[in-house]
Structures are given as C-alpha cells and as structure tokens.
C-alpha positions in Angstrom: -7.7 17.8 -2.4 -9.8 15.0 -1.3 -11.6 14.0 1.9 -9.7 10.7 2.2 -11.6 9.4 5.2 -15.0 10.0 3.4 -13.8 8.2 0.3 -12.6 5.3 2.4 -15.9 5.2 4.2 -17.7 4.7 0.8 -15.8 1.4 0.6 -16.5 0.5 4.2 -12.8 1.2 5.1 -11.1 3.4 7.7 -7.6 4.8 7.9 -5.7 2.7 10.4 -3.1 3.7 12.9 0.3 3.5 11.3 2.2 0.2 12.0 5.4 0.5 14.1 8.5 -0.3 12.2 9.8 -3.8 12.5 13.5 -2.8 11.9 15.7 0.3 11.9 13.7 2.8 9.7 10.9 5.3 9.8 7.5 4.6 8.2 7.5 7.8 6.0 9.8 10.7 5.1 8.6 14.0 3.8 10.9 16.1 1.6 9.4 19.3 0.2 6.0 18.4 -1.1 6.7 14.7 -1.6 6.2 11.9 0.9 7.9 8.5 0.5 6.8 5.6 2.6 8.7 2.5 3.7 7.3 -0.8 2.4 4.1 -1.5 4.2 2.9 -5.1 5.0 -0.8 -6.2 5.3 -0.8 -5.7 9.1 -4.0 -5.3 11.0 -3.8 -4.6 14.7 -0.1 -5.4 14.6 -0.5 -8.9 13.0 -0.1 -10.0 9.4 -3.5 -10.8 7.8 -2.2 -14.0 6.2 1.2 -15.4 5.5 2.3 -17.5 2.6 3.1 -17.4 -1.1 0.6 -16.1 -3.8 -0.4 -19.0 -6.1 0.2 -21.4 -3.2 -1.4 -20.9 0.2 -2.7 -17.5 -0.8 -5.0 -16.9 -3.8 -4.6 -13.9 -6.1 -7.9 -12.4 -4.8 -6.7 -12.7 -1.2 -3.4 -11.1 -2.1 -5.2 -8.3 -3.9 -7.2 -7.6 -0.8 -4.0 -7.6 1.2 -2.5 -5.1 -1.2 -5.3 -2.8 -0.4 -4.5 -3.3 3.4 -0.9 -2.4 2.6 -2.1 0.7 0.7 -4.2 1.7 3.7 -1.1 1.2 5.9 0.9 3.4 3.5 -1.7 6.2 3.8 -1.4 5.8 7.6 2.4 6.2 7.3 1.9 9.3 5.2 -0.4 10.6 8.0 2.5 10.5 10.4 4.3 13.3 8.5 1.5 15.1 6.6 -2.3 15.6 6.4 -3.6 12.9 4.0 -6.2 15.4 2.8 -3.3 17.5 1.5 -2.4 14.7 -1.0 -3.0 16.0 -4.5 -1.5 13.2 -6.5 -0.3 9.6 -6.1 3.0 9.7 -7.9 4.4 6.1 -7.7 3.4 2.7 -6.2 5.9 -0.2 -5.9 4.4 -3.6 -5.1 6.4 -6.6 -4.1 4.6 -10.0 -4.5 5.9 -13.1 -2.8 4.7 -15.8 -5.3 5.4 -19.4 -5.9 7.9 -20.3 -8.6 6.3 -19.5 -12.0 3.7 -17.1 -10.6 3.4 -14.1 -13.0 0.2 -12.2 -12.1 2.0 -9.6 -10.0 0.1 -6.7 -11.6 -3.3 -8.3 -10.6 -2.2 -8.4 -7.0 -0.9 -4.9 -6.9 -4.1 -3.6 -8.5 -5.6 -3.9 -4.9 -3.5 -0.8 -4.0 -3.9 1.0 -7.3 -7.6 0.7 -7.5 -8.0 2.1 -4.0 -5.9 5.2 -4.9 -8.0 5.8 -8.1 -11.2 5.5 -6.0 -9.9 8.2 -3.6 -8.3 10.6 -6.1 -9.7 9.7 -9.5 -7.4 10.8 -12.3 -4.9 12.1 -9.7 -4.8 8.6 -8.2 -3.3 7.1 -11.4 0.4 6.6 -10.9 3.6 5.2 -12.2 4.0 1.6 -10.8 6.2 -1.4 -10.6 4.8 -4.8 -9.7 7.8 -7.0 -8.8 8.0 -10.8 -8.0 10.1 -11.6 -5.1 11.4 -14.8 -3.5 10.6 -13.8 0.2 9.1 -10.9 2.1 9.3 -10.0 5.8 7.1 -12.1 8.1 6.4 -14.3 5.0 4.0 -11.6 3.8 2.4 -12.3 0.4 2.7 -8.6 -0.6 4.4 -5.3 0.4 3.5 -1.8 -1.0 5.6 1.4 -1.1 4.0 4.7 -1.9 5.1 8.2 -3.1 2.6 11.0 -3.0 2.7 14.7 -3.8 1.2 17.2 -1.3 -0.3 20.6 -2.1 2.2 23.5 -1.9 
C-alpha cells in the first residue's frame, strides 16, 4: 500500500475531484479486486486544459503534462469506487494521443501518466501499456488515459 496523497504532494500535486461523465457511462467500475476506469481527459475544474493536436498546436511536452492530468483524473475515478490507498499495483495503462498526421511519439506523451504511477508505487507502478495514435478525441483533447489497477484483497 501507498499513501497516494503524500506521494502526489511530493510532486506538488493533489488528487482532484472526479470529472463528471460527458456521455452515457460511469467513470470507474470495480469487479473483485480490479478497478477499470473510463478514458479520462485532461480536465481541470471541468474544462479541458488545452485542445488541439500533438505535433501541431500542442507540443509533446505539453501533451505529456496533460497525460499526467489524465492520470490524476483516472485516480480520482478510482476513488469513486475504492480507496486509492488500497491500490497495490497498476496493471494496465492505455493512452490515446490525438496527433497530427505523421506524429509517432505517442509513447513519449503517455509517459506523463506512466512516470506518475512509478513515482507513487515504485516497481508496482510499472504496468502493461498501449500508446495509440488516434485521429480525433472528445473535446479535441490531445490525450486520453484509461487505467486498470489491482486493489489489496
């Protein structure tokens, strides 16, 4: 187990309030000791941090920072159905990157989420991952992150 809020504070971050769904779904589902989140956008106080395509209006570094915001929002979604301090392992991260044609540095963007999880959980924060290029995302978001975590029994 980890004190998630303390680890976030080390980085000057806080766990946000979970974003309300923008369509017909729930932010997270718990089954057994697993929690699956819906895709999380880089929303802060209900608004997208920055819209546009990575490699165009949005730099890789900006998109990486937004992937971290998405990861925080994913943890907030987990907190709706479980105690985040009960997370024992990050199992899988899926990152969708809205890039310009020819953009290929999707892994560099999704590292914004992955690096946060490794900071919080160390070896148990390392996870299986997909970093996928996509033509469009909701609200013209540059990035979206899904998360699967394992909870203590």
